C-alpha positions as CSV (number, residue, x, y, z in Angstrom):
1,M,40.0,-33.5,-54.2
2,C,38.6,-35.5,-51.2
3,D,38.9,-33.4,-48.1
4,V,39.7,-36.4,-45.9
5,V,43.2,-36.1,-44.6
6,G,45.5,-38.6,-46.3
7,C,43.1,-39.5,-49.0
8,G,44.0,-37.3,-52.0
9,A,41.4,-39.0,-54.3
10,K,39.3,-36.9,-56.6
11,S,36.0,-36.0,-55.0
12,T,32.9,-37.0,-56.9
13,G,30.5,-35.0,-54.8
14,A,30.1,-32.8,-51.8
15,V,28.4,-32.9,-48.4
16,K,26.4,-29.7,-48.1
17,I,26.9,-28.2,-44.6
18,P,24.7,-25.0,-44.2
19,T,26.6,-21.9,-43.2
20,F,30.0,-23.8,-43.4
21,P,32.2,-24.5,-46.4
22,D,31.3,-27.7,-48.3
23,V,33.3,-30.8,-47.5
24,G,34.3,-32.7,-50.6
25,L,34.3,-36.5,-50.3
26,C,35.5,-39.1,-52.8
27,A,33.2,-42.0,-53.7
28,A,34.7,-44.3,-51.0
29,H,34.5,-41.8,-48.2
30,Q,30.9,-40.8,-49.1
31,L,29.9,-44.3,-47.8
32,A,31.8,-43.9,-44.5
33,Q,30.1,-42.5,-41.3
34,R,30.3,-38.8,-41.0
35,H,30.9,-37.3,-37.5
36,R,29.8,-33.7,-36.8
37,C,30.7,-31.2,-34.1
38,A,28.0,-31.7,-31.4
39,C,27.9,-27.9,-31.0
40,C,28.0,-26.2,-34.4
41,G,27.2,-29.2,-36.7
42,R,30.2,-29.0,-39.1
43,V,31.7,-32.3,-40.3
44,V,34.9,-33.0,-38.4
45,R,35.5,-36.7,-39.1
46,V,34.7,-39.3,-41.7
47,G,35.1,-42.7,-40.3
48,A,38.2,-42.5,-38.1
49,A,39.9,-39.9,-40.4
50,K,40.0,-36.1,-40.0
51,V,39.0,-33.7,-42.7
52,V,40.3,-30.3,-43.9
53,D,38.3,-27.0,-44.3
54,G,38.1,-24.8,-47.4
55,E,41.6,-23.4,-46.7
56,R,43.0,-26.9,-46.5
57,Q,43.5,-26.6,-42.8
58,V,42.9,-29.8,-40.7
59,I,39.7,-29.5,-38.7
60,E,40.9,-30.6,-35.3
61,S,38.4,-32.4,-33.1
62,E,38.3,-34.3,-29.9
63,H,36.3,-37.5,-29.7
64,Y,34.7,-38.5,-26.4
65,D,34.1,-42.2,-26.0
66,G,31.5,-43.6,-23.6
67,T,27.8,-43.2,-23.2
68,H,27.8,-39.7,-24.7
69,G,30.6,-39.9,-27.2
70,I,30.8,-36.6,-29.1
71,D,33.0,-34.6,-31.4
72,L,33.8,-30.9,-31.1
73,C,35.6,-28.8,-33.7
74,A,38.6,-26.8,-32.5
75,G,36.5,-23.5,-32.3
76,C,33.8,-25.1,-30.1
77,D,36.3,-27.1,-28.1
78,A,37.8,-23.8,-26.9
79,T,34.5,-23.0,-25.1
80,R,33.9,-26.5,-23.8
81,E,31.9,-26.9,-20.5
82,R,32.3,-29.9,-18.3
83,C,29.9,-31.2,-15.7
84,P,31.4,-30.2,-12.4
85,G,30.3,-33.5,-10.9
86,C,31.6,-36.1,-13.3
87,G,33.7,-34.1,-15.8
88,K,31.6,-35.1,-18.8
89,T,31.4,-32.6,-21.6
90,V,27.9,-31.0,-21.4
91,G,28.2,-27.7,-23.4
92,A,30.1,-25.4,-25.7
93,K,29.5,-21.9,-26.9
94,N,26.8,-21.5,-24.3
95,R,24.7,-24.3,-25.6
96,A,24.1,-27.8,-24.4
97,V,25.7,-30.6,-26.5
98,I,24.1,-33.7,-24.8
99,E,20.5,-34.4,-23.8
100,G,19.5,-34.1,-20.2
101,T,21.9,-31.2,-19.4
102,V,20.5,-28.8,-16.8
103,P,21.7,-25.2,-16.2
104,V,22.1,-24.7,-12.4
105,G,22.5,-21.6,-10.2
106,T,23.3,-18.0,-10.8
107,P,25.5,-17.6,-12.9
108,Q,24.3,-20.8,-14.6
109,V,26.6,-23.8,-14.7
110,R,25.7,-26.8,-16.9
111,V,25.3,-30.1,-15.0
112,C,24.6,-33.5,-16.6
113,G,21.2,-35.1,-15.8
114,T,22.9,-37.8,-13.8
115,C,24.6,-35.3,-11.4
116,R,21.8,-32.8,-11.1
117,A,20.4,-34.4,-8.0
118,S,23.7,-33.9,-6.2
119,A,24.1,-30.2,-7.1
120,V,24.0,-27.9,-4.0
121,Q,23.5,-24.1,-4.4
122,C,24.2,-21.1,-2.1
123,A,21.1,-20.5,0.0
124,A,21.6,-16.7,-0.3
125,C,22.4,-16.2,-4.0
126,D,21.8,-19.6,-5.8
127,K,25.4,-19.9,-7.0
128,L,26.4,-23.6,-7.5
129,V,28.8,-24.3,-4.6
130,R,29.3,-28.1,-4.5
131,M,28.5,-31.5,-6.1
132,G,27.6,-34.1,-3.5
133,A,29.5,-34.1,-0.3
134,D,33.0,-33.9,-1.5
135,T,33.3,-31.9,-4.7
136,R,33.6,-28.1,-4.0
137,V,32.8,-26.0,-7.1
138,D,33.5,-22.9,-5.0
139,P,36.5,-23.6,-2.8
140,R,35.6,-20.7,-0.5
141,S,32.1,-21.9,0.2
142,V,31.0,-23.4,3.6
143,S,28.3,-25.8,4.8
144,L,26.5,-24.7,7.9
145,P,25.5,-27.6,10.1
146,Q,22.1,-28.3,11.7
147,P,19.8,-26.7,12.5
148,S,20.7,-24.4,9.6
149,N,21.8,-27.1,7.1
150,I,22.5,-24.7,4.3
151,D,25.5,-23.8,2.1
152,L,26.9,-20.4,1.4
153,C,29.2,-19.3,-1.4
154,G,32.5,-17.5,-0.7
155,V,30.8,-14.1,-1.5
156,C,27.9,-14.7,0.9
157,V,30.0,-16.2,3.8
158,P,31.0,-12.9,5.4
159,R,27.4,-11.4,5.1
160,R,25.4,-11.0,8.3
161,R,23.6,-14.1,9.3
162,T,20.3,-13.6,11.3
163,P,19.3,-16.6,13.4
164,C,15.9,-17.8,14.5
165,A,15.5,-16.4,18.0
166,G,14.1,-19.8,19.1
167,C,16.4,-22.5,17.8
168,G,19.3,-20.5,16.3
169,K,18.7,-21.7,12.7
170,V,20.0,-19.2,10.2
171,V,16.9,-17.6,8.5
172,K,18.4,-14.6,6.8
173,V,21.8,-13.9,5.1
174,G,22.2,-10.2,4.4
175,V,18.8,-9.1,3.3
176,K,17.9,-12.5,1.8
177,D,15.5,-14.9,3.5
178,V,17.1,-18.3,3.3
179,A,14.4,-20.2,5.3
180,P,10.7,-19.8,5.9
181,L,10.3,-17.3,8.7
182,T,7.9,-15.2,10.7
183,A,9.0,-11.6,11.4
184,Y,8.3,-9.5,14.5
185,H,9.2,-6.1,15.9
186,N,9.5,-4.2,12.6
187,R,11.4,-7.2,11.1
188,E,14.1,-7.2,13.7
189,L,13.2,-10.4,15.4
190,F,12.6,-13.7,13.6
191,L,11.3,-17.2,14.3
192,C,11.8,-19.9,11.7
193,G,8.8,-21.4,9.8
194,G,5.1,-21.0,10.3
195,M,3.1,-23.4,12.5
196,S,5.6,-26.2,11.8
197,G,8.6,-24.2,13.1
198,C,9.4,-22.1,16.2
199,A,6.7,-19.6,15.1
200,G,4.1,-22.2,15.9
201,K,5.4,-22.8,19.4
202,V,4.9,-19.2,20.8
203,S,3.2,-19.4,24.2
204,S,3.6,-15.8,25.5
205,T,4.3,-12.5,24.0
206,C,5.8,-9.1,24.8
207,T,3.5,-6.6,26.5
208,L,4.8,-3.8,24.4
209,C,5.1,-5.2,20.8
210,A,3.5,-8.6,20.9
211,A,6.7,-10.3,19.7
212,P,7.5,-13.7,21.2
213,V,8.8,-14.0,24.7
214,R,8.4,-17.7,25.5
215,L,8.0,-20.8,23.3
216,T,6.8,-24.2,24.4
217,T,10.4,-25.1,24.6
218,G,11.4,-22.2,26.9
219,T,12.0,-18.5,27.2
220,L,13.8,-16.7,24.3
221,T,17.4,-15.7,25.2
222,G,17.4,-12.1,26.3
223,A,13.6,-11.9,27.0
224,I,12.4,-10.8,30.4
225,E,9.3,-12.0,32.3
226,I,8.3,-9.6,35.0
227,L,7.0,-11.2,38.2
228,N,4.8,-9.9,41.0
229,K,5.3,-10.6,44.7
230,K,3.7,-14.0,44.3
231,D,6.2,-14.9,41.5
232,E,3.4,-14.8,38.9
233,V,4.3,-13.4,35.5
234,V,2.4,-10.2,35.0
235,A,4.3,-8.7,32.1
236,A,7.1,-9.5,29.6
237,R,9.6,-7.9,27.3
238,C,10.8,-9.5,24.1
239,P,14.6,-9.8,23.6
240,L,14.7,-6.5,21.7
241,D,12.5,-4.5,24.2
242,A,14.5,-6.1,27.1
243,K,17.8,-4.6,26.2
244,D,19.3,-2.2,28.9
245,V,15.9,-1.6,30.4
246,L,15.3,0.7,33.4
247,A,13.8,-1.3,36.2
248,E,14.8,0.9,39.1
249,R,14.3,4.6,39.7
250,P,18.0,5.4,40.6
251,K,19.1,4.3,37.1
252,A,16.3,6.2,35.4
253,E,16.8,9.6,37.2
254,K,19.5,10.9,34.9
255,Y,17.4,10.2,31.9
256,F,14.3,11.9,33.3
257,D,16.5,14.9,34.3
258,E,17.7,15.2,30.7
259,V,14.2,15.4,29.5
260,L,13.3,18.1,32.1
261,G,16.3,20.1,30.7
262,F,15.0,19.6,27.2
263,M,11.6,20.9,28.2
264,D,13.0,24.1,29.6
265,E,15.2,24.6,26.5
266,W,12.2,23.8,24.2
267,A,9.9,26.2,26.0
268,Q,12.4,29.0,25.8
269,A,13.0,28.4,22.1
270,C,9.2,28.8,21.6
271,G,9.2,32.1,23.4
272,S,7.9,30.8,26.7
273,S,9.4,29.3,29.8
274,L,8.8,26.8,32.6
275,P,7.8,28.4,35.9
276,T,10.7,28.5,38.3
277,D,9.0,26.1,40.7
278,F,7.8,23.7,37.9
279,R,10.4,21.1,38.7
280,G,9.4,21.2,42.3
281,R,5.8,20.4,41.5
282,V,6.7,17.5,39.2
283,T,6.9,14.0,40.8
284,W,7.4,10.9,38.9
285,Q,7.7,7.1,39.3
286,L,8.2,3.9,37.5
287,A,4.9,2.0,37.2
288,G,4.1,-1.6,36.5
289,D,2.3,-2.8,33.4
290,H,-0.9,-3.5,35.4
291,E,-0.9,0.1,36.7
292,L,-0.8,1.5,33.2
293,A,-2.9,-1.1,31.4
294,G,-4.2,-0.1,28.0
295,D,-6.8,-2.0,26.0
296,E,-6.6,-5.6,24.8
297,L,-4.2,-4.6,22.0
298,T,-1.9,-1.9,23.5
299,Q,0.0,-1.1,26.6
300,T,-0.1,2.4,28.0
301,L,3.5,3.7,28.4
302,G,2.9,6.7,30.6
303,L,0.4,8.9,32.5
304,C,0.3,12.5,33.7
305,V,-2.2,13.6,36.4
306,T,-2.3,17.3,37.4
307,R,-4.0,18.1,40.7
308,G,-5.2,21.2,42.5
309,T,-5.0,24.9,41.8
310,A,-1.3,24.8,42.6
311,K,-1.0,22.3,39.8
312,Y,1.1,19.4,41.1
313,H,2.0,17.1,38.3
314,N,2.4,13.4,39.0
315,I,3.9,11.4,36.1
316,K,4.1,7.6,35.8
317,V,6.3,5.9,33.2
318,L,6.2,2.2,32.5
319,T,8.9,0.2,34.1
320,H,11.4,-2.0,32.1
321,L,11.7,0.4,29.1
322,A,14.9,1.0,27.3
323,P,16.4,4.5,28.2
324,L,15.4,6.3,24.9
325,R,11.9,4.9,24.9
326,F,11.6,5.9,28.6
327,Q,12.7,9.4,27.6
328,R,10.3,9.6,24.7
329,T,7.5,8.7,27.1
330,A,8.7,11.1,29.7
331,A,8.8,13.9,27.1
332,H,5.2,13.1,26.1
333,E,4.0,13.2,29.7
334,L,5.9,16.3,30.6
335,A,4.3,18.0,27.6
336,H,1.0,17.1,29.2
337,A,2.2,18.7,32.4
338,F,3.3,21.9,30.5
339,A,0.0,22.1,28.6
340,N,-1.9,21.7,31.9
341,E,0.3,24.3,33.4
342,I,-0.6,27.0,30.9
343,G,-4.3,25.9,30.8
344,F,-4.6,24.2,27.4
345,G,-4.2,20.6,28.4
346,T,-7.7,19.6,27.3
347,R,-7.3,20.4,23.6
348,S,-8.9,17.7,21.4
349,Y,-5.6,17.1,19.7
350,I,-3.5,17.1,22.9
351,E,-2.2,13.6,22.5
352,G,-0.9,14.3,19.1
353,Y,0.6,17.6,20.4
354,C,2.5,15.7,23.2
355,N,3.8,13.3,20.6
356,Y,5.0,16.3,18.7
357,V,6.9,17.6,21.7
358,A,8.4,14.0,22.2
359,S,9.4,14.1,18.5
360,R,11.3,17.3,19.1
361,F,13.3,15.6,21.9
362,L,14.1,12.7,19.6
363,Q,15.2,15.2,16.9
364,R,17.5,16.8,19.5
365,V,19.1,13.5,20.2
366,I,19.5,12.8,16.5
367,D,21.2,16.2,16.0
368,R,23.5,16.0,19.0
369,D,24.2,12.4,20.0
370,T,25.7,10.2,17.3
371,T,25.8,7.1,19.5
372,R,22.0,7.2,20.0
373,R,21.1,8.7,16.6
374,A,19.9,5.4,14.9
375,A,17.8,4.4,17.9
376,A,16.2,7.9,18.1
377,A,15.4,7.8,14.4
378,A,13.7,4.4,14.8
379,L,11.5,5.7,17.7
380,L,10.7,8.9,15.7
381,A,9.6,6.6,12.8
382,E,7.3,4.8,15.2
383,L,5.5,8.1,15.9
384,T,5.3,9.0,12.2
385,G,3.9,5.6,11.3
386,N,1.3,5.5,14.1
387,T,-2.1,5.3,12.4
388,D,-4.1,5.9,15.6
389,L,-6.4,8.9,15.1
390,T,-5.8,10.4,18.5
391,Y,-2.0,9.9,18.7
392,G,-0.8,9.3,15.2
393,A,-3.0,11.2,12.8
394,A,-3.0,14.3,15.1
395,F,0.7,14.2,15.4
396,V,1.2,14.1,11.7
397,K,-1.1,17.0,11.1
398,I,0.6,19.1,13.8
399,S,4.1,18.2,12.5
400,A,3.0,19.4,9.1
401,K,1.6,22.7,10.4
402,L,4.8,23.4,12.4
403,A,7.3,22.0,9.9
404,T,8.6,25.4,8.9
405,S,8.0,27.2,12.2
406,P,8.8,24.9,15.2
407,A,9.3,28.0,17.4
408,E,5.6,28.7,17.1
409,A,4.7,25.4,18.9
410,V,3.5,27.0,22.2
411,K,1.7,29.8,20.4
412,F,0.0,27.1,18.3
413,L,-1.3,25.4,21.4
414,R,-2.6,28.6,22.9
415,N,-4.3,29.8,19.7
416,T,-5.5,26.7,17.9
417,A,-8.8,25.2,19.1
418,T,-9.0,22.4,16.6
419,I,-6.8,21.0,13.8
420,D,-9.6,19.5,11.7
């Protein structure tokens, strides 16, 4: 019998549909146009009439008129995908059903070729968030205005946004770069673009880390330019190195005293001690960048000079340092004073040794002060990552030798002529 609904005539042949039951058609309906499901290919209509399957159930389909008029069987219609821009059917059962369909975003959403140009994705995760200016695919998404000019999906909206330090343009969302950028200061400070963005407008840099301080458009917010008596810029600190800096001795005294207390505690833990008059023979001061100038690539942070048989120790620490960096430097210089005090201050590895003592102060902060733990860990990582042979490599070797016996540090200095 003919499988066309309402016909009932005896079929004289069959249309062979691979992997689907054959559809029997009478002589008259074999001449009519056959419409197949655009997704799976089964016959769903003959002319304008519906057909039945092998179990004599009507194969329901939906016909779409227009430029892309298509049919879908009931099974494929249940998984139908529409273009979020115009509503046109573009897919079913995870496959395209019209030409020109483009999968967009993560997860992929099918968009017709006409609407593809208006599809806007999340800058941080690539999810499709809107079509054109008015159609929101993700109702929780937001569009950030200039200078950022990006869209974020609802999931990425609450994530941390890191701006360009020059113009404020968002360059990172979470850990994802959402715009071309140049990173400075251990990837904590960013400028947008290369030579075409703010990174191409840098006119002066930080004396400590070479991160930007001033652009051709002005000084970065939070950066400091240090002037001499003639109001000439003699040094500078980037926004990160300029936070809470110590520019006057009265503010720095409590931090230096804390390091002196540590030195006494550390020496005793190593089976030694500071002379009772040691503190009285230590003088210190904040010094300008020009007083502690390093080479063309680095800035010296501190200096210890021991004079006379009475061993008076004069220490200079660079001005405009953050408290913990100031203390790390003070610990290094006081270690020089201690080494000079006991007569071993000329060891070839002394700079690495003094960095080791400074690392013990930082570890003390990590162990005892939760509010400063992260900052201390970062400064400790700087010491460990220092590749300079005199300061870094020597420090790493000494740290390895004393890793299981830190209480032997003073004995090590007295008894070890070389670490090579």
